[in-house]
C-alpha positions as CSV (number, residue, x, y, z in Angstrom):
1,X,-59.8,-5.4,4.5
2,X,-60.1,-1.9,6.6
3,X,-57.5,0.7,4.3
4,X,-56.2,1.3,7.9
5,X,-54.6,-2.2,8.4
6,X,-54.2,-2.6,4.8
7,X,-51.4,0.6,5.1
8,X,-50.1,-1.1,8.4
9,X,-49.2,-4.5,6.9
10,X,-47.7,-2.8,3.8
11,X,-45.6,-0.7,6.2
12,X,-44.5,-3.5,8.6
13,X,-43.2,-5.0,5.0
14,X,-41.4,-2.1,3.8
15,X,-40.0,-1.9,7.0
16,X,-39.0,-6.0,7.4
17,X,-37.6,-5.3,4.0
18,X,-35.6,-2.7,4.6
19,X,-34.4,-4.5,7.7
20,X,-33.4,-7.5,6.0
21,X,-31.8,-5.6,3.0
22,X,-29.5,-3.5,6.2
23,X,-28.4,-6.7,7.6
24,X,-27.5,-8.2,4.3
25,X,-24.9,-5.1,3.5
26,X,-21.6,-6.1,4.8
27,X,-20.1,-4.5,8.1
28,X,-17.7,-2.0,7.5
29,X,-17.1,-0.5,10.7
30,X,-15.2,-2.2,14.1
31,X,-14.1,-1.5,17.3
32,X,-11.9,-3.7,19.0
33,X,-10.2,-4.0,22.4
34,X,-7.4,-6.4,22.9
35,X,-6.7,-7.7,26.0
36,X,-9.2,-5.9,27.8
37,X,-13.4,-6.5,28.4
38,X,-15.9,-5.9,25.8
39,X,-18.1,-2.7,26.1
40,X,-21.3,-2.0,24.5
41,X,-19.3,-0.9,21.2
42,X,-16.0,-2.5,21.5
43,X,-15.3,-6.4,21.0
44,X,-13.0,-8.3,23.2
45,X,-10.1,-9.9,21.0
46,X,-8.3,-12.7,23.8
47,X,-5.2,-14.5,22.5
48,X,-7.8,-17.2,21.5
49,X,-9.4,-15.4,18.7
50,X,-8.7,-17.0,15.7
51,X,-9.6,-16.0,11.9
52,X,-12.1,-17.6,10.4
53,X,-14.7,-16.7,7.9
54,X,-17.7,-17.4,10.1
55,X,-16.3,-14.6,12.6
56,X,-14.7,-12.3,10.2
57,X,-12.1,-11.0,12.4
58,X,-8.9,-12.8,14.4
59,X,-5.0,-13.5,14.4
60,X,-3.9,-15.7,11.7
61,X,-2.1,-18.1,12.8
62,X,1.5,-18.5,13.8
63,X,2.6,-16.1,17.0
64,X,2.5,-16.4,20.1
65,X,0.2,-14.1,21.9
66,X,0.3,-13.1,25.2
67,X,-2.3,-10.5,26.7
68,X,-1.8,-8.7,30.1
69,X,-2.1,-4.9,31.3
70,X,-4.8,-4.2,29.1
71,X,-3.3,-4.9,25.9
72,X,-2.2,-7.6,23.7
73,X,1.6,-8.3,22.7
74,X,4.3,-11.3,21.0
75,X,7.5,-12.5,21.0
76,X,7.3,-12.3,17.2
77,X,5.5,-10.4,14.7
78,X,1.8,-11.2,14.1
79,X,-1.6,-10.5,12.2
80,X,-4.8,-9.9,12.7
81,X,-7.3,-9.7,10.1
82,X,-11.0,-8.2,9.4
83,X,-13.4,-9.0,6.6
84,X,-14.6,-6.2,4.9
85,X,-15.4,-5.4,1.8
86,X,-13.4,-3.3,-1.1
87,X,-12.8,0.6,-0.3
88,X,-10.2,2.7,1.7
89,X,-10.7,2.2,6.0
90,X,-9.1,5.1,8.7
91,X,-8.0,2.3,11.4
92,X,-7.0,4.1,14.5
93,X,-4.7,2.2,17.0
94,X,-3.5,2.9,20.2
95,X,-0.5,1.7,21.4
96,X,1.3,1.2,24.6
97,X,1.8,-1.0,28.1
98,X,1.1,-0.3,31.4
99,X,4.3,-1.9,32.8
100,X,7.1,-1.8,29.9
101,X,8.2,0.6,27.2
102,X,7.0,-0.6,23.7
103,X,7.8,-0.3,20.1
104,X,5.7,-0.9,17.0
105,X,5.8,-1.1,13.3
106,X,2.8,-1.2,11.6
107,X,2.4,-3.0,7.9
108,X,-0.6,-3.8,6.4
109,X,-1.8,-6.0,3.6
110,X,1.7,-7.4,1.7
111,X,4.2,-5.3,4.0
112,X,2.6,-1.6,3.2
113,X,4.4,0.4,5.8
114,X,2.0,2.4,8.1
115,X,3.7,3.1,11.1
116,X,6.9,3.2,12.0
117,X,8.7,2.1,15.2
118,X,6.4,3.7,17.4
119,X,7.7,4.1,20.6
120,X,6.1,4.4,24.4
121,X,7.2,4.7,27.8
122,X,5.7,3.0,30.4
123,X,2.8,3.3,31.1
124,X,1.8,5.8,28.4
125,X,-0.1,5.2,25.6
126,X,-0.3,6.6,21.9
127,X,-3.1,6.8,19.2
128,X,-2.2,6.4,16.1
129,X,-4.4,7.0,12.6
130,X,-3.3,5.6,9.4
131,X,-5.5,4.7,5.7
132,X,-5.4,1.3,4.4
133,X,-6.7,0.8,0.6
134,X,-8.4,-2.3,-0.3
135,X,-9.0,-4.1,-3.7
136,X,-10.3,-6.6,-5.1
137,X,-9.9,-8.5,-8.9
138,X,-13.6,-8.1,-10.1
139,X,-14.0,-4.9,-11.8
140,X,-17.4,-2.6,-11.3
141,X,-19.4,-2.5,-15.0
142,X,-17.9,-6.5,-15.5
143,X,-14.4,-8.1,-16.6
144,X,-11.8,-8.6,-13.9
145,X,-8.1,-8.5,-13.3
146,X,-5.8,-10.9,-15.3
147,X,-4.0,-11.9,-11.6
148,X,-0.8,-14.3,-12.1
149,X,-0.5,-17.5,-10.3
150,X,1.1,-16.1,-7.8
151,X,-1.4,-13.3,-6.9
152,X,-3.7,-16.1,-6.2
153,X,-1.4,-17.9,-3.6
154,X,1.7,-15.7,-1.8
155,X,0.2,-12.2,-2.9
156,X,-3.5,-13.4,-1.7
157,X,-3.5,-11.4,0.8
158,X,-3.5,-7.8,-1.8
159,X,-6.6,-9.5,-3.6
160,X,-8.5,-10.9,-0.9
161,X,-12.1,-9.6,1.1
162,X,-10.0,-9.2,4.4
163,X,-7.7,-6.6,5.8
164,X,-4.9,-8.2,7.4
165,X,-2.3,-6.1,9.8
166,X,1.0,-6.8,10.4
167,X,2.3,-6.2,14.0
168,X,6.2,-5.9,14.7
169,X,9.1,-4.4,16.4
170,X,10.8,-5.0,19.4
171,X,7.6,-5.1,21.4
172,X,4.6,-4.4,19.4
173,X,1.9,-3.5,21.9
174,X,-1.9,-3.3,20.9
175,X,-4.4,-2.0,22.7
176,X,-7.5,-0.8,20.5
177,X,-8.4,-1.2,16.8
178,X,-11.1,1.0,15.5
179,X,-11.9,0.7,11.5
180,X,-14.1,2.8,9.4
181,X,-14.7,3.4,6.1
182,X,-12.6,6.7,4.8
183,X,-14.1,9.0,2.1
184,X,-10.5,10.1,1.3
185,X,-8.1,11.2,-1.9
186,X,-6.6,8.0,-3.4
187,X,-3.2,7.5,-5.2
188,X,-3.2,4.8,-7.5
189,X,-0.2,3.1,-8.4
190,X,0.9,1.1,-11.6
191,X,4.4,-0.3,-12.0
192,X,6.3,-3.3,-11.9
193,X,8.5,-5.6,-9.6
194,X,10.6,-2.1,-8.6
195,X,7.2,-0.6,-7.0
196,X,4.8,-3.4,-6.2
197,X,4.0,-4.5,-2.5
198,X,6.5,-7.6,-2.5
199,X,5.8,-10.2,0.0
200,X,8.6,-11.4,1.1
201,X,11.3,-10.4,2.9
202,X,14.4,-9.3,1.9
203,X,12.9,-7.7,-1.3
204,X,11.3,-4.7,-1.0
205,X,9.7,-1.4,-3.1
206,X,9.1,2.3,-2.9
207,X,5.7,1.5,-3.4
208,X,4.9,-0.1,-0.2
209,X,7.0,2.4,1.5
210,X,5.2,5.4,0.9
211,X,2.2,4.9,3.1
212,X,3.9,5.9,6.0
213,X,5.1,9.6,4.4
214,X,1.1,10.6,4.5
215,X,-1.5,12.0,7.0
216,X,-4.5,9.8,7.6
217,X,-6.4,12.0,4.7
218,X,-5.2,10.1,1.9
219,X,-5.1,6.7,0.4
220,X,-2.3,4.7,-1.3
221,X,-3.8,1.9,-3.5
222,X,-0.7,0.5,-5.0
223,X,-1.8,-2.1,-8.0
224,X,1.7,-2.4,-9.5
225,X,2.9,-6.5,-10.0
226,X,6.0,-7.8,-10.6
227,X,6.9,-8.8,-14.6
228,X,4.8,-6.2,-15.8
229,X,4.9,-3.7,-18.7
230,X,2.9,-0.9,-19.6
231,X,1.1,-3.0,-22.1
232,X,1.2,-6.2,-19.9
233,X,-1.2,-3.8,-17.4
234,X,-3.2,-2.2,-20.1
235,X,-4.0,-5.9,-21.5
236,X,-4.3,-7.4,-17.8
237,X,-7.2,-4.8,-17.2
238,X,-5.3,-3.2,-14.3
239,X,-5.3,-0.3,-15.2
240,X,-9.0,-1.0,-16.1
241,X,-9.7,-1.6,-12.8
242,X,-8.0,1.5,-11.4
243,X,-9.9,3.9,-14.0
244,X,-13.0,1.9,-12.6
245,X,-12.1,2.8,-9.0
246,X,-11.2,6.8,-9.4
247,X,-12.8,9.6,-9.4
248,X,-11.9,13.5,-9.2
249,X,-9.5,14.5,-7.7
250,X,-7.5,11.1,-7.3
251,X,-4.0,10.6,-8.7
252,X,-2.2,8.0,-11.0
253,X,1.6,7.6,-10.4
254,X,3.2,5.5,-13.5
255,X,6.2,4.0,-13.7
256,X,7.4,1.4,-16.0
257,X,10.3,0.6,-18.0
258,X,12.7,-2.3,-16.9
259,X,10.6,-4.9,-18.5
260,X,9.4,-2.6,-21.4
261,X,13.0,-2.1,-22.5
262,X,13.2,-5.8,-22.8
263,X,11.3,-6.1,-26.0
264,X,13.0,-7.0,-29.6
265,X,10.4,-5.2,-31.3
266,X,11.0,-2.2,-33.7
267,X,8.8,-0.2,-32.5
268,X,8.8,-1.1,-28.8
269,X,9.9,2.1,-27.8
270,X,7.3,4.4,-30.0
271,X,4.8,1.8,-28.4
272,X,5.5,2.8,-24.9
273,X,5.1,6.3,-25.5
274,X,1.6,5.5,-27.2
275,X,0.7,3.8,-24.3
276,X,2.0,6.3,-21.3
277,X,-0.1,9.6,-23.4
278,X,-3.5,7.2,-23.5
279,X,-3.1,6.5,-19.3
280,X,-2.6,10.2,-19.3
281,X,-5.3,10.9,-21.4
282,X,-7.4,8.5,-19.5
283,X,-6.4,9.9,-16.2
284,X,-7.7,13.1,-17.0
285,X,-10.8,12.1,-18.1
286,X,-11.7,10.7,-14.7
287,X,-10.9,13.8,-13.4
288,X,-7.4,12.1,-11.3
289,X,-3.8,13.5,-12.1
290,X,-1.4,11.8,-13.8
291,X,2.3,11.8,-12.6
292,X,4.8,10.0,-15.1
293,X,7.6,8.6,-13.0
294,X,11.1,8.1,-14.8
295,X,12.7,4.2,-13.6
296,X,15.5,4.2,-11.1
297,X,18.4,2.8,-12.7
298,X,19.8,-0.9,-11.7
299,X,22.7,-1.0,-9.7
300,X,25.1,-1.5,-12.7
301,X,23.6,2.0,-13.9
302,X,26.3,3.5,-11.6
303,X,28.9,2.9,-14.8
304,X,26.2,3.3,-17.6
305,X,22.8,3.3,-18.0
306,X,20.7,0.5,-18.3
307,X,17.5,1.1,-19.3
308,X,18.4,2.3,-23.4
309,X,16.0,5.3,-23.8
310,X,12.9,4.6,-22.0
311,X,13.7,7.0,-19.1
312,X,14.1,9.4,-21.8
313,X,10.6,8.2,-23.2
314,X,8.9,9.1,-20.1
315,X,10.2,12.8,-19.9
316,X,9.6,13.2,-23.2
317,X,6.0,11.9,-22.5
318,X,5.8,14.5,-19.5
319,X,6.6,17.5,-21.3
320,X,4.3,17.0,-24.3
321,X,1.2,16.2,-22.1
322,X,2.3,18.8,-19.8
323,X,1.6,16.4,-16.9
324,X,4.0,15.9,-14.0
325,X,7.2,14.6,-13.7
326,X,9.3,12.7,-10.9
327,X,13.1,12.0,-12.1
328,X,13.5,9.2,-9.8
329,X,16.0,7.7,-12.4
330,X,18.3,11.2,-12.1
331,X,17.3,11.0,-8.0
332,X,18.5,7.2,-8.0
333,X,22.1,7.7,-9.9
334,X,22.7,10.5,-7.1
335,X,21.5,7.9,-4.1
336,X,23.5,5.4,-5.8
337,X,26.9,7.2,-6.0
338,X,26.1,8.6,-2.5
339,X,26.5,5.3,-1.2
340,X,29.9,4.6,-2.9
341,X,31.7,1.2,-1.5
342,X,27.9,0.7,-0.1
343,X,26.0,0.6,-2.7
344,X,25.4,-3.4,-2.0
345,X,23.2,-2.4,0.9
346,X,20.3,-1.3,-0.5
347,X,19.9,-4.3,-3.1
348,X,19.0,-7.6,-3.1
349,X,20.0,-8.6,-6.6
350,X,21.1,-5.9,-9.4
351,X,17.3,-4.9,-10.1
352,X,15.7,-5.1,-6.7
353,X,16.0,-2.9,-3.5
354,X,16.4,-3.9,0.2
355,X,14.4,-2.2,3.0
356,X,16.5,0.3,2.9
357,X,17.1,0.9,-0.5
358,X,13.2,1.2,-1.2
359,X,12.8,3.6,2.1
360,X,15.3,5.9,0.2
361,X,13.8,5.6,-2.9
362,X,10.2,6.5,-1.4
363,X,12.2,9.7,-0.3
364,X,13.1,10.6,-3.3
365,X,9.0,10.1,-4.7
366,X,8.0,12.2,-1.7
367,X,10.0,14.8,-2.2
368,X,9.5,14.7,-6.5
369,X,6.1,15.4,-5.0
370,X,7.1,18.4,-2.8
371,X,9.2,20.2,-5.9
372,X,6.5,19.6,-8.4
373,X,4.4,21.3,-6.1
374,X,1.2,18.9,-6.2
375,X,-1.6,19.6,-4.3
376,X,-0.8,16.3,-3.1
377,X,2.0,17.6,-0.8
378,X,-0.7,18.9,1.7
379,X,-0.8,15.4,2.7
380,X,2.9,14.6,3.3
381,X,3.7,13.8,7.1
382,X,4.9,17.1,8.9
383,X,8.0,15.4,10.3
384,X,9.1,15.2,6.9
385,X,10.8,18.6,5.2
386,X,12.9,17.9,2.6
387,X,15.5,15.1,0.9
388,X,18.6,15.3,-0.5
389,X,19.9,11.9,-2.8
390,X,23.7,13.2,-2.6
391,X,22.7,12.8,1.4
392,X,20.8,9.5,2.4
393,X,20.1,8.0,5.8
394,X,23.1,6.0,6.8
395,X,22.7,2.8,6.1
396,X,24.7,1.3,9.1
397,X,21.9,2.6,11.2
398,X,19.4,1.8,9.6
399,X,16.5,0.0,11.3
400,X,13.7,-1.7,9.9
401,X,11.8,-4.6,11.8
402,X,11.6,-7.8,9.3
403,X,8.6,-9.5,8.4
404,X,7.8,-13.2,9.1
405,X,7.5,-14.2,5.3
406,X,10.6,-14.9,3.6
407,X,11.5,-16.3,0.2
408,X,15.1,-16.8,-1.5
409,X,12.8,-16.7,-4.8
410,X,13.2,-13.5,-7.1
411,X,10.7,-11.4,-8.1
412,X,8.6,-11.9,-11.4
413,X,10.5,-10.6,-14.6
414,X,8.8,-9.9,-18.0
């Protein structure tokens, strides 16, 4: 065979293999027009575009969708999903209505607050950007997170292979959505039911409120789960999952204690401290910054402490390891006392908070980041100045549009 022909065939084969390899890679960027025409760069989305694994994007069932004036809206909250691999994604939305006023709140996955009550006047539009972290149970290098049954059903949106956005409020109007991979620092969170992404109203936790307080230059990845102790999350590969993803410049926020303190073992408190020390050491070994959080009190803690020596144990480990501490325990007591006779309005039960309570506690966390002078503070949104738990937002004027999914079932406990 002629040498030139052989080289030509080899070149063509190489190009073909590269094309096949490229086509096998999952798509990680999308442009959508809602209620508008398709373009060379954007996919047109109509009210009939329901999600399927084959297509890889579309609306989740349940909403009465309406297209008009170059936007998509509904009389009730609606969900839009896009099939994507694990990672951080920059989402940019265009909101507004040509003929009327709009008000849109955007939540991601299991009710993570991304945009809060964004309002536009008739004929006016606004572009907003936020970062969503997606995760799956598999761990690079081997292993898998030991999911609880509830995580495989009610909480599956936090672990599945797609990004799900909830559009909510009095008149949510989405005109366009752009999604692309984002290489940004990540704030990982591990904790229990007072921290995790609660899937159902009226339950809520500060971890799922936290994203709204940060610029689209950092990702919040909440790996917390109801019923967990720090030992549970170590044994269940939750920390292993986080460490498999962590890179230099990332953060790990750790808040446990509500379930740990129920242990009857004689050395339970010492083991708790030892586990926290291990977490601090491994975080630093990965180039990350550990931040320990002393758990907020239960409602009854206003009268007398309910967490025994566990908040003090966190403070001790933070001093010993010379790592950042956010004393949410102390701040929560100031907040609860400031509420006075309105204390019940921050809680669903004696331990778990509603939207108002968790939003205020999230502000405590953000203020703690500023007080500790963590480099992370530069990513806090500009309109957050400070938060004084002794002067919280008035509970009577607080507004948060409720998500459609509701349950009277209490979050899991240890």
